[in-house]
C-alpha positions in Angstrom: 7.5 -43.7 27.9 9.0 -41.4 25.3 11.1 -38.4 26.2 11.5 -35.2 24.2 15.1 -34.2 23.3 16.6 -31.2 24.9 19.6 -29.0 24.0 22.5 -29.9 26.3 23.7 -26.3 26.5 22.6 -23.6 29.0 20.2 -20.9 28.0 22.0 -17.6 27.6 18.9 -15.5 26.7 15.5 -15.7 25.2 13.4 -13.0 23.6 13.5 -11.3 20.2 16.2 -9.9 17.9 14.5 -8.3 14.9 16.7 -6.6 12.3 16.6 -4.3 9.2 19.5 -3.9 6.8 19.0 -1.4 3.9 21.1 -1.0 0.8 20.7 1.5 -2.1 21.2 -1.3 -4.7 21.4 -5.1 -4.3 25.0 -6.1 -3.5 25.9 -2.6 -2.4 27.1 -1.3 1.0 24.5 -1.1 3.8 23.2 2.4 4.3 21.3 1.5 7.5 21.6 -1.4 9.9 19.6 -1.9 13.0 19.4 -4.7 15.6 16.4 -4.5 17.9 16.4 -6.7 21.0 13.5 -7.5 23.4 15.0 -9.8 26.0 12.7 -11.7 28.4 15.5 -13.6 30.2 19.2 -13.1 30.5 21.7 -13.3 33.4 21.6 -9.4 33.3 17.8 -9.2 33.4 15.1 -8.3 30.9 14.8 -5.2 28.8 15.3 -3.7 25.3 18.1 -2.4 23.3 18.4 -0.9 19.8 21.8 -0.9 18.0 21.5 1.7 15.2 24.0 2.6 12.4 22.9 4.7 9.5 23.8 7.4 7.0 21.1 9.4 8.9 23.6 9.7 11.7 26.8 9.9 9.6 27.4 6.2 9.9 28.0 6.4 13.6 26.7 3.6 15.9 24.1 4.7 18.4 22.8 2.5 21.3 19.4 3.0 23.0 18.3 0.8 26.0 16.2 0.6 29.1 18.7 -1.8 30.8 22.4 -0.8 30.4 23.7 -3.8 32.4 21.8 -6.2 30.0 23.1 -4.2 27.0 26.8 -4.5 28.1 26.3 -8.3 28.7 24.6 -8.7 25.3 27.5 -6.8 23.6 30.1 -9.1 25.2 28.2 -12.3 24.7 26.2 -12.2 21.4 26.8 -9.0 19.4 30.5 -9.6 19.4 29.7 -12.6 17.1 27.0 -10.9 15.1 28.3 -7.4 14.3 31.5 -6.3 16.1 30.8 -2.6 15.6 27.7 -3.0 17.9 29.9 -4.7 20.5 32.1 -1.8 21.5 31.5 -1.3 25.2 33.1 2.2 25.1 30.1 3.6 23.2 27.6 5.5 25.4 24.1 3.9 25.9 21.2 6.4 25.7 18.3 5.7 28.0 15.1 5.1 26.0 11.5 3.9 26.2 10.3 1.1 23.9 6.9 0.2 22.6 5.3 -1.7 19.7 2.1 -2.2 17.8 0.7 -4.0 14.8 0.5 -7.6 13.8 2.2 -9.9 11.3 -0.9 -10.0 9.0 -0.2 -6.4 7.9 2.7 -4.6 9.6 4.7 -4.5 12.8 6.2 -1.3 14.3 8.7 -0.8 17.1 9.1 2.7 18.6 12.2 3.9 20.5 12.1 7.3 22.2 15.0 8.9 24.1 15.3 12.5 25.4 16.7 13.6 22.0 15.5 11.0 19.4 12.4 9.3 18.1 12.8 6.2 16.0 10.2 4.1 14.4 11.0 0.7 12.7 8.3 -0.9 10.6 8.3 -4.3 8.8 5.6 -5.2 6.3 4.8 -7.3 3.2 5.6 -10.5 5.1 6.7 -13.9 3.7 6.0 -17.2 5.3 7.6 -17.6 8.8 10.2 -20.3 9.3 12.4 -21.7 12.1 16.1 -20.9 12.1 18.0 -23.7 13.7 21.8 -23.2 14.4 22.9 -25.5 17.3 26.2 -24.8 19.1 29.1 -25.8 16.8 27.2 -25.3 13.5 28.5 -21.8 12.7 32.2 -21.5 12.3 33.9 -19.3 14.9 30.9 -19.3 17.3 30.7 -21.3 20.5 27.0 -20.4 20.9 23.9 -21.5 19.1 20.5 -20.0 18.3 16.9 -21.0 17.6 14.5 -18.4 16.3 11.2 -17.9 14.5 12.0 -15.6 11.5 9.1 -13.7 9.9 10.8 -12.2 6.8 9.5 -8.8 5.5 9.9 -7.9 1.9 9.7 -4.2 2.8 10.6 -2.1 5.8 10.9 1.6 6.8 13.1 3.3 9.4 12.2 6.8 10.5 14.7 8.8 12.6 13.4 12.1 14.0 11.0 12.4 11.1 13.5 11.5 8.4 13.1 8.3 6.4 16.2 6.2 5.9 16.9 5.6 2.2 17.6 2.2 0.8 15.8 -1.1 0.3 15.3 -4.5 1.8 16.9 -7.2 -0.4 15.8 -10.8 -0.7 17.9 -13.6 0.9 17.5 -17.3 1.2 18.2 -19.3 4.4 18.4 -23.0 3.5 15.4 -23.5 1.2 13.3 -20.7 2.8 12.5 -17.2 1.4 14.0 -14.6 3.7 15.3 -11.0 3.5 17.5 -8.4 5.1 14.5 -7.4 7.3 13.1 -10.0 9.6 11.1 -10.1 12.8 13.1 -12.7 14.8 10.8 -13.8 17.6 10.9 -16.6 20.2 14.7 -16.3 19.8 16.8 -18.3 22.2 20.6 -18.3 22.4 22.5 -21.2 24.0 26.1 -21.8 25.0 28.3 -24.4 26.7 
């Protein structure tokens, strides 16, 4: 009888962590950076969170969520490794509702609506999906690992209260795969010792 291998580490969370990072010119500073999470399982429950930093809001970080406890856990556990500006637990979290529509044959849109703000994130012009594999110990400085199905978008648009964020998606490579600074990151699972 054959057995399938398993990761020896415990599952921290599973869900999605799609992102968009825009720049005015390749190699330039980011004008907008978003990290959108849809979490199906974590020790702090399920839910959504959007971390948002943009020249549209004077480069301030804004956080929108429908589960504040999960957001604080995510900041302490994962975002502290990914982008420390999103990990500051002194920042307020705005209650919001999350929805989505589309498909990866044409476009995918996530909407976030709070009492004050309406945000739409759209990815389109997709490249071939690939699996990101980063077991615990493979990324220097991280005691956690991640597995994720990346669907790179060559183009993306962010709308904040009717205003479109300026800047462009830029190409990247991950290993030998075509990627970009705007990816749907689905079936994402983080593990740790």
